[in-house]
GUKE-678998 format. One record per residue: residue in three letters; x, y, z of N, C-alpha, C, O, CB in turn. Coordinates in pm, whole numbers, plus 50000, padded with zeros to 5 digits. Glycine has a CB too. Example, Ala and Ser with C-alpha at 12.3 -4.5 7.8 and 13.67 -1.06 7.14 Angstrom:
ALA513194943150780512304955050780513204967050780514244966850846511314955350905 SER512854977550708513674989450714512905000350787513415011450804514084994050572 
//
This chain:
MET521428399482090522268389182084523778392282068524648384682111521818381481984 LYS524018403382007525388405181981526198410482095527428408982095525518413581870 LYS525518417082200525968421182313526248408582404527248408082475525008430982368 ILE525448399882399525628387882481526718379282425527448373382504524338379982492 SER526888377982293528068371982240529388378982263530438372882287527888370582103 THR529278391982255530608399482294531008398782447532188397882481530458414982256 ILE530008399082533530278398982672530868384482708531828383382784528938402482754 PHE530308374782654530898360082681532148358582617532968351282672529988348382629 ALA532468364482502533708362782445534738370082530535808364482553533698367482303 ALA534498381782576535298389282662535648382682785536798382582830534688401182690 LEU534578376682843534708369282977535448356782963536068352283059533338365783039 ALA535428350082834536478337482829537858342182812538778335282856536198327182704 ILE538128355082744539498358982730539838363682873540968360482908539728370482615 LEU539128370482962539428374683092539668362083182540578361783265538308383583145 LEU538878352483162539148339583245540468333383215541098328083306538058328783218 THR540968333683083542068328883030543308336283097544278330183141541978330282882 ASN543188349083100544338355083170544418354983334545478356483395544378369183125 ILE543138353083398543088350883534543738336383569544468334183665541598352383581 MET543328326983475543868313583503545358314283502546038309283592543368303183400 CYS545848320283400547478321383380548088326783498549148322283542547928330983257 VAL547408337183555547998343183678547928334783823548778334683912547258356583696 VAL546668327883821546488320183935547508307283940548158304484041544998315883938 VAL547568300283828548388288983811549868291083828550628282883879548138283583683 THR550228303483778551768307283788551978311483931553098309583980552228319883685 ASN550998317384006551318320184141551378308384222552248307384308550418329184196 LEU550548299684203550358287684299551828278984267552448273084355548748277784258 CYS552198279484136553368270484120554768275884163555668268284202553458266683977 THR554898289684154556078297384186556308302484324557408304484375556088308184105 SER555188304084376555438308884533554588301584632553498297284596555088324784554 GLY554968299884744554238293684851554858295684986556018299784985554118279484825 TYR554338293685094554878295185215554868283085292553808277985329554268305085281 HIS556188277385323556258263785396556508266585554557608269785599557538254185331 ALA555318264985633555318268985766556278261985857556598267685962554058267585813 GLU556738250885828557618245385922558948250885912559558252886017557678231485911 LYS559488253685803560838258885787560848274685769561908280985763561498251785664 HIS559768279785762559548294785757560368301285634561058311385646560018301685900 HIS560228294985529560758300585399559878296885281559028287985281562208295385371 PHE560158304385186559188301685071559608291584979560778290784940558948313784991 THR558638283184940558908270584848557968271684739557098280284750558708256184920 SER558018264284635556888263884541556248250684539556848240384571557328267284403 ALA554878250984499554008237984487554488231284379555128237184291552478240084469 PRO554208217784373554408208484255553588213684152552488218784172554048193484282 TRP554168212284035553378216383917552008208683898551118213883830554238214383792 GLU551858197683951550598190083945549588197184032548428197283992550788175183991 VAL549858202984144548938210284216548478222884144547288226184149549498213384344 GLY549398230284075548898240984001548048237683884547068244583855549928248583959 PHE548438226483812547618221883717546248218483729545428219583638548108212983677 LEU545948213383868544618209783897543618222883896542408222183875544618202384036 PHE544318234483923543428245783915542998249983764542158258583740544138257783985 ILE543568243683682543098247283543541808240883492541188244883393544148243883448 ILE541468229783576540348222183543539058233483538538388236683440540178209583657 PRO538978237383654537608246983670537658259383571536668264383518537458253583834 PHE538838263283555538908276283462538638271383317537998278283237540448284383468 ALA539148259183286538978254183150537508251283129537008254583021539838241583125 ILE536848245883213535258243183225534418256683183533488256883103534838238883393 ALA534968268283258534258280083247534618286683109533768293583051534568289183367 ILE535718284783062536198291182939535488283882827534958290282736537808290582924 ILE535458271282831534568263282730533098267882735532488270782633534618247282762 ALA532638268282842531158271882858530928287182807529948290182740530688270383022 CYS531788295182839531618308782777531718309682628530978317082564532608317882830 SER532658301882572532888301682431531738294682355531468297582238534218294782402 ILE531108285882423529938278982359528818289082368528198289882262529538264982432 VAL528408296882461527328305382479527648316782390526708321582328527108309282625 SER528888322082372529088332282287528988327482132528608335482046530418338182322 TYR529308315582104529098309881977527518307781927527058309581814529818296781982 ILE526908303882035525418300982007524618315081984523738317181900524728292482140 ALA525138324182077524438338882072524848344681938524038351481875524968349782201 LYS526078342181890526488348181755525778342481646525488349281548527918346481727 LYS525418327481657524818320981556523288324181550522678323881444525098306781570 LYS522698327181671521198331381666521158345381600520188349081533520488331881820 GLU522238352981621522128367381567521758366181414520848372881366523598375981587 LYS522478357881343522428357081208521348350281167521138348581047523498351981155 
//
């Protein structure tokens, strides 16, 4: 159970870092096809991508906690 707990804790940390990269990329750079120059997406669009990452991070944290609790 210790391996499962460690794997899911590491996965939660990895997902947090990936979420930061994805949201920052979506909010700071984009391509506007009509004017052929780079623009940024509204922050609301970028924050919509936090929702699936947050669900996955919470799920990984819960699995890690349960696995650690069953270990004891």
